[in-house]
N, C-alpha and C positions, 0 to 999 in steps of 0.2 A: 392501394393494396393489391397484392398479387393474389389472384384466385384462379385456380385451375378447375374448370368444370368437370364434373364426374363423367360426363359423356365423352370427354376427350380421352380419359383413361379407358373407357369401354371401347371406343373406336380404335385406339392404338394398340391395346393389349388383347382385345377380344379375338381378332382373327388369328393371332399367334396361339392363343389358348385352344381355339378350335382345331388348328393344325396339329398342335401337340397332342390333344386328345385323340385325333385321327391316327397319328403315328402310334400311340400306345395301343389303340384298338387293333391296328394292323399288326403290331407285335404279338398280341394274343392270338391273332388269326394265322400268323405265319407258321409254316411247318418248321419243326425243330431242325430238320435236315437242310433247310434252305440256307444258302450261303450268298454273301455279296461277291462282287467280282474279285475282290482281293482275298477271299477265303474265310472271312469272318462270318459269324452267325447273323443272319438277316433279322432274326427275332431281337437280338440285343442291339442291333443297329437301329431298329424302329424304336425300341425303348429309349435309347440314348437321344435320338432325335426328338422324340416326344417330350422327354424331360427337359431338354435344352429349350425347346419351343415354348415350354411353360415357365421354366425357372428364370431365364434371362429377361424376358419382357416384364415379368413381375418384379424382379430385382431393379430393373431400370425405372419402372413406374414408382416403386417405393423410394428410390433415391431422389427422383424428381420431386416427389411430394415432401420429402424431408427438406430439400433445398428451398422450395417455395415457402414452407412453414418457417424456416429460419429467417427468410426475408420478412415475412409477415410479422414474426415475433419481434424483430428489431424495430420495424416501423411502429408497431403497436406500443412497444415499450417506450419509444421516444415520444409518441403522442401522449401517452398516459403519464409518464414520469419525467419527461424532458422539460426544460425551461423554455418557454416560448419567448421569442424575440424577433428581431428583424435582421435581414441580411441585405446589405447594399452591394450591388454588383459593381466592383471597381474595374474589372476586366473580364473578358470572356474570349475563348478561342476553341475551335473544334480541334479535337485530338487526331482526327482522321480515322478513328475507330467507329464502326457501326455495329450495333447489336440489334438484330431483328429490324434492320433498315432504319433504326433510330440512331441519331448521332450522339457520340459521347462528347460532352463539352467540359472544358476545364475552366473553372471560375476562380477569380480572385475576389474574395468576399470580405466585407467589413461586418462582423457580427456584433450586434448590440443586444445585450440581455440585461434585464433589470438587476441592479445590485452588483454588477461586475463591470470592470472596464472593457471598453470595446477592443476587439482584437481582429487581426487579419488572418485569413485562412485560405489555403488553396484547396479546392474541392472539385472532384470529377463526378459527373452525373450523366446518366442517360436522359436525354430530353426528347419529348415527343416532338415530331416535326411541326405540328400545329402550334406548339408553344415557342419554338425557336425565335420567331420574329417578334414576339411580345417580350422577350427577355433581353432587354437592352442594358448597356452600361448606364449606371445611375438608378436603375430600377430597384425598388425595395420589395423584398419578398418575405413572407412569414417563414420562420425557421424554428425548429425544435432542436435543442442542444442537450446532449447527455450531461447531467450535472457532474459526473465523475470523469468525463473525457470530452473536453471542449472540441476535439477534432471530429467526434462522432455527431454528425448533424443530419437533419432531414429537412431539405428544402421543400416548401409547398408551393407548387406552381398553380396559379389561379386558373 
């Protein structure tokens, strides 16, 4: 499961919030007659910089939390409501894509779930570098399959 520690949000957005508050305080302290180099009010410049330094990091943080929540919800839904079966690896190859220095691997899988005929599926997944050597052709892995969409699967690496 994807979990983003709260301290990560604090360490990544905290400094920007402090800078933004500093700009807003500077805006209150600036003289109304003070101008920037291009002739605009220094007071409003500080206000806009402060608001931007607060708003955009909070917006980014919220967007990331929604993204990770969607990933967690998908995985949790498949574990709770999915049909558990086995996936036999028929073929595997690296796609050449790396996400956070973890390779994306394209699998050709034979999915076997109870009460349904076995079927082949092509599935791409990000694989931990420590697991790459253990995932060989012919290996059987546990899998959770969405009962409404057989292409929506969750491979469980041991």
